[in-house]
N, C-alpha and C positions, 0 to 999 in steps of 0.2 A: 265314710269309714276310713279309718288310717290304714296305712300300708300294712299289709299282713301276708303270710305265706298262703298260697293258694289253697292248700289242703284245709287250713284254718278257716279261711274265708267261706268255702263251701259247708264246713261243719256247722258254722254260725248260722248259715242260711237253711241248713238242712236240705241242701241241693247237691248236684253233681255236675261236673263238667259236661258240656253237650257233645256227644260223639258224633253227631251229624255235622258239626262245625269242626271236627278234626282238633279238639281243644286237649293238646298234651303240652303243658306249659314248661318252657325251658327255666331251669331254676339253678343252674350251675354257673357261678360267676367266672369260673376259669374259662368255660366255653364262650361265654359272653365277652370277656377280654380278648379272645383269640379271634372271634367274629369282627370285633371293632377293629384290631389290629390288620386283619385281612382286608377290610374295607378301606384302610389307609385314609381315615377321615381327617379333614382339616377344618379350620374356621371359615372356609369359603364354600363348603358343600351343602347342597341341598339334598335332603335324604327322605326317601319315601319308604315307610314300613307298613307292611300288610299284616293284619292281626296281630297287634301288640299285646294282646292278653292282659297280663298284670303289670306290663311296662317295665320289666326288669331290663330287656335289651334297650327299650325305648329311652330309659334314663341315661344309659350309657351312650347312646346315639346323640341325644341332646346335650350331652356334656362335651362331646367332641366335634360336633357339626355346627355349621352357622344356623341351619333351620331344618326341622324334622316335620314331616307331615305323616301322621299315623292313621290308619283307616281301620276301625273297629266295627264289626257287624253286630256283636252281642251288646244290646242295651245295658245289661247288668254291668258288663266290664267297662263299657264306655264310661258309665257314670262313676265307677271306681277310678278309672284313669283321671278323670276331670278332677276328682276330689284330691288325689294323691301326687299329681304332677303339675300342680299350679305354679310351682316356683319357676318353671322352665318357661320363659317368655318367648322362646325360640321353637316352641312345640305348638302345632296345631293338631287338634283331634277331630276327626270326622266320624260321625256315627252312621255308617253305610256299608252296604254289601260293595265290596271291592268290584265285583264282576259287573255291577251296574253303574259305576261311576265314570263320569266324562273326564278322562284323565288330561286331555289336552285343555280343557277349560281350567283345570287346577293348576297345571304346570306350564301351560304354553310351550315356548321353545327353550325354557331354562334347562340347562344341564343338570341331570339328577343321577344320584346313586341310589339304588334299591338295596336295602338290607333288611331281610325278614326270615324268620322261623315260620315258613308257609303252612297253612293248614293242609295236611296231607290229602285230604278227601277231595280237594279241588285245586291241587298244587299245579297239575298239568293245565287246566283252564286259565289259572292266574298267569302262568308262563307264557301261554300263547297270546293272552291279552296284552301283556307287556311287549311282547315281540311285534305285534301287529298294530300297537297303539300310535306309531309315529313319534312317540316322545324322543327326546334327546337324552338318551341313557348313556352315562359313562361307564357304569358297571353294575353288575348284579352280583351280591353275595347273598345265597340263599340256602337255608336248611331245608333239605327234603329227605324223604325216605331213602335208605341206601339203594334199593332197587331202582328207584327213579333216577338217582344220581348216576348210577351205572349206566342206565339206558341213555341218558343225555350225553355222557362223555364216551360212548362206546366207539368201536370201530368195526369195519366190515368184518363178516364172517365170524361174528360172535352171537350167541343166542340173545344178548340183550340189545343188539343192533336192530333198528327197525324205523318206520316212518317218523316216529316221534324224535328219534336221534337225528335224523337227516333234516327235519324241518327246522329244530333248533340250531343245529350247526350251520345251516344256511344263513342264519343272522348273526351267530355268536361263536367265538372261540371258546371252548369249555374245558374245565378241568376240575377234578375233585381236590379239594384242599385238605381236608381231614375227616376222619370218623368220629361220630359222637354216640357214646353209650346211651342205651335206654335209661340208665341211672341218672342221667342229667335232666330228666323231665318228670313232672308230676302232673297227672298219673303217668306211670311208665307205659310207654308204648311197646307193642309186641315185636317191634322191629328196630333194627339199627338205622342211625341217620348219618348223613354227610353234609358237610358244607361244600357247596360248588360255587365256583366263580365264573361268570360269563361276561366276556367282554366283546363289544361289537366289532365286527369286521371293519377293517380300514376303508374298504370299499364295497359297495353293494354288488353282489354277485349276479343279480338279475334285475331287469327294469320291470316296469308294472305289468305289462302283458306276459312276460316270462314268468313273473311270480305266480301269476293265476294258473298258468299251465303247469308249472313246477309242482304247486301244492297237489293238483290233481294226479299227476304222475307219481308222485312219492306216495300217496295215499293208496293209490290203486296198485302200485307195484308190490306193496307189502300186504296186500288183501288176503291172499292166501300164500302163506310163505313157502310152502312146498311146491307150488306151481311154478312153471316157467314164467318169467316176468312179461314175456310178450303176451301170454294168454291172460294174464290179469289187466293188461293195457288195452285189450280189444274193445272195452266199452268207452274209452275216450278217444280213440283214433282209428283209422282204417288199418287193416293188418298190412296191407301193401306199403303204406306210408311208415308203418313202424319197422318194417323189414328194410326199407331204404335207409332209415336212420341207423339202424343196427349196422348195416353194411358199411356205411360211412365211418361210423365210430369204431368199427372192428369188434363189435360185440358178437360173441358167440349166441346162437339162437336159443341155446338151452340154459343160458344164465338165469339165476335167480336174483331178486332184488338185494338179497344180503350180500352178494358178491361184489356189488357196485359202491365206490366211495362217492363222498359229495360232489367231487369234480366231475365224476362220471354222470351223476344225475343232472348237473348243471349244463353239461355239453349236450346231453341227451334232449334236455328241455329246448335249448337254443336251436338245436337242429330241427325239431319240429315246429317252433315258432318262427324262426327266422329264415328258414328256407322253404316254408310253405309245403312241407311233405303231405 
């Protein structure tokens, strides 16, 4: 099938985008141009795109990067992409579920940029997989739901600040680049979207053992937001050890997780792991 606007494509097939795959297709060329500019692509870049859909962004990426690897789960769209993007010899299409793909086997230690309009239904899972993949990621330019973008880029003492925030920021410096209207998609989503930029921290904040404990602490600390953090942490450490760590770091015993910043969580983790509380 020749290149066609998404709405016409589904009308011809008498079908509909798959809601369970979060299929809201970006069709605004101005937004696509801004995404490409934000990614600062060059003819030396290897780009990963997740969920290319109808390939409108994919085409722009392939025109500006050395190589693009695009992973599409939907068989129908994968076949459409194969038919319509044949001209791009620097484009490799994979028909697979991104969450099940062995990324290291595909990319090895090559430096990559991730540029994607993420399927909103699994965006958090995709982000965590990327963060924990061990890939040599130079940057990530991602379209996500506005609410998720605000969570990722939030600061302490904010209602959007939570475990997800702290975990992502422990790997990446985060910022919201610009807002995207529902009118830029077909079909229109019921939410606003944002482009976020994630850049790896220059040095790892935690070693392997500390990372395991850090993840447990952060997830437990926010489990009941209105409870004192120390009560949320009783399931992962002895109360006396927790109190000793609190005392060393100068934490008030009644603090809640949302009051601590990333550095506080890192220092708390190191106190528990490295000083054998």
